[in-house]
ChimeraX commands (.cxc) that place a marker at each C-alpha (Angstrom):
marker #1 position 0.00,0.00,0.00 radius 0.5
marker #1 position 2.69,2.60,0.79 radius 0.5
marker #1 position 4.31,2.04,-2.60 radius 0.5
marker #1 position 0.96,2.44,-4.37 radius 0.5
marker #1 position 0.34,5.80,-2.67 radius 0.5
marker #1 position 3.78,7.02,-3.74 radius 0.5
marker #1 position 3.13,5.87,-7.32 radius 0.5
marker #1 position -0.19,7.75,-7.37 radius 0.5
marker #1 position 1.62,10.87,-6.17 radius 0.5
marker #1 position 4.27,10.52,-8.85 radius 0.5
marker #1 position 1.72,10.47,-11.67 radius 0.5
marker #1 position 0.20,13.88,-10.97 radius 0.5
marker #1 position 2.94,15.85,-12.71 radius 0.5
marker #1 position 2.35,13.93,-15.93 radius 0.5
marker #1 position -1.42,14.17,-15.51 radius 0.5
marker #1 position -1.19,17.96,-15.23 radius 0.5
marker #1 position 0.66,18.11,-18.55 radius 0.5
marker #1 position -1.94,15.90,-20.24 radius 0.5
marker #1 position -4.84,17.92,-18.80 radius 0.5
marker #1 position -3.81,20.96,-20.87 radius 0.5
marker #1 position -4.62,19.01,-24.02 radius 0.5
marker #1 position -8.16,18.48,-22.73 radius 0.5
marker #1 position -8.87,22.16,-22.17 radius 0.5
marker #1 position -7.73,22.54,-18.57 radius 0.5
marker #1 position -5.68,25.60,-17.72 radius 0.5
marker #1 position -3.59,25.04,-14.64 radius 0.5
marker #1 position -1.46,27.38,-12.60 radius 0.5
marker #1 position 2.09,26.73,-11.53 radius 0.5
marker #1 position 2.36,23.31,-9.90 radius 0.5
marker #1 position 4.60,22.64,-6.93 radius 0.5
marker #1 position 5.48,19.53,-4.97 radius 0.5
marker #1 position 6.16,19.06,-1.27 radius 0.5
marker #1 position 7.74,15.70,-0.40 radius 0.5
marker #1 position 7.10,16.06,3.34 radius 0.5
marker #1 position 3.36,16.55,2.72 radius 0.5
marker #1 position 3.20,13.43,0.55 radius 0.5
marker #1 position 5.00,11.34,3.17 radius 0.5
marker #1 position 2.92,12.72,6.06 radius 0.5
marker #1 position -0.34,11.98,4.22 radius 0.5
marker #1 position 0.89,8.52,3.22 radius 0.5
marker #1 position 1.73,7.76,6.84 radius 0.5
marker #1 position -1.66,9.07,8.00 radius 0.5
marker #1 position -3.50,6.84,5.51 radius 0.5
marker #1 position -1.47,3.78,6.55 radius 0.5
marker #1 position -2.25,4.47,10.22 radius 0.5
marker #1 position -5.95,4.83,9.37 radius 0.5
marker #1 position -5.96,1.51,7.50 radius 0.5
marker #1 position -4.02,-0.22,10.26 radius 0.5
marker #1 position -6.74,0.86,12.68 radius 0.5
marker #1 position -9.50,-0.53,10.45 radius 0.5
marker #1 position -8.10,-3.94,9.54 radius 0.5
marker #1 position -8.08,-5.49,13.05 radius 0.5
marker #1 position -11.76,-4.60,13.45 radius 0.5
marker #1 position -12.59,-6.48,10.26 radius 0.5
marker #1 position -10.93,-9.72,11.31 radius 0.5
marker link #1:1,2 radius 0.2
marker link #1:2,3 radius 0.2
marker link #1:3,4 radius 0.2
marker link #1:4,5 radius 0.2
marker link #1:5,6 radius 0.2
marker link #1:6,7 radius 0.2
marker link #1:7,8 radius 0.2
marker link #1:8,9 radius 0.2
marker link #1:9,10 radius 0.2
marker link #1:10,11 radius 0.2
marker link #1:11,12 radius 0.2
marker link #1:12,13 radius 0.2
marker link #1:13,14 radius 0.2
marker link #1:14,15 radius 0.2
marker link #1:15,16 radius 0.2
marker link #1:16,17 radius 0.2
marker link #1:17,18 radius 0.2
marker link #1:18,19 radius 0.2
marker link #1:19,20 radius 0.2
marker link #1:20,21 radius 0.2
marker link #1:21,22 radius 0.2
marker link #1:22,23 radius 0.2
marker link #1:23,24 radius 0.2
marker link #1:24,25 radius 0.2
marker link #1:25,26 radius 0.2
marker link #1:26,27 radius 0.2
marker link #1:27,28 radius 0.2
marker link #1:28,29 radius 0.2
marker link #1:29,30 radius 0.2
marker link #1:30,31 radius 0.2
marker link #1:31,32 radius 0.2
marker link #1:32,33 radius 0.2
marker link #1:33,34 radius 0.2
marker link #1:34,35 radius 0.2
marker link #1:35,36 radius 0.2
marker link #1:36,37 radius 0.2
marker link #1:37,38 radius 0.2
marker link #1:38,39 radius 0.2
marker link #1:39,40 radius 0.2
marker link #1:40,41 radius 0.2
marker link #1:41,42 radius 0.2
marker link #1:42,43 radius 0.2
marker link #1:43,44 radius 0.2
marker link #1:44,45 radius 0.2
marker link #1:45,46 radius 0.2
marker link #1:46,47 radius 0.2
marker link #1:47,48 radius 0.2
marker link #1:48,49 radius 0.2
marker link #1:49,50 radius 0.2
marker link #1:50,51 radius 0.2
marker link #1:51,52 radius 0.2
marker link #1:52,53 radius 0.2
marker link #1:53,54 radius 0.2
marker link #1:54,55 radius 0.2
view
């Protein structure tokens, strides 16, 4: 799961470039590694809290 979240995050830059060809006008994009990692960790903690309840 952690790897999948990082892969999703990596695709956005390319998606922004492709969006222009579909009529989207986007402002300047920026990336913050610490935000990506913090949100990945938060999602993993959330899922880890859910799974034991389902077993």
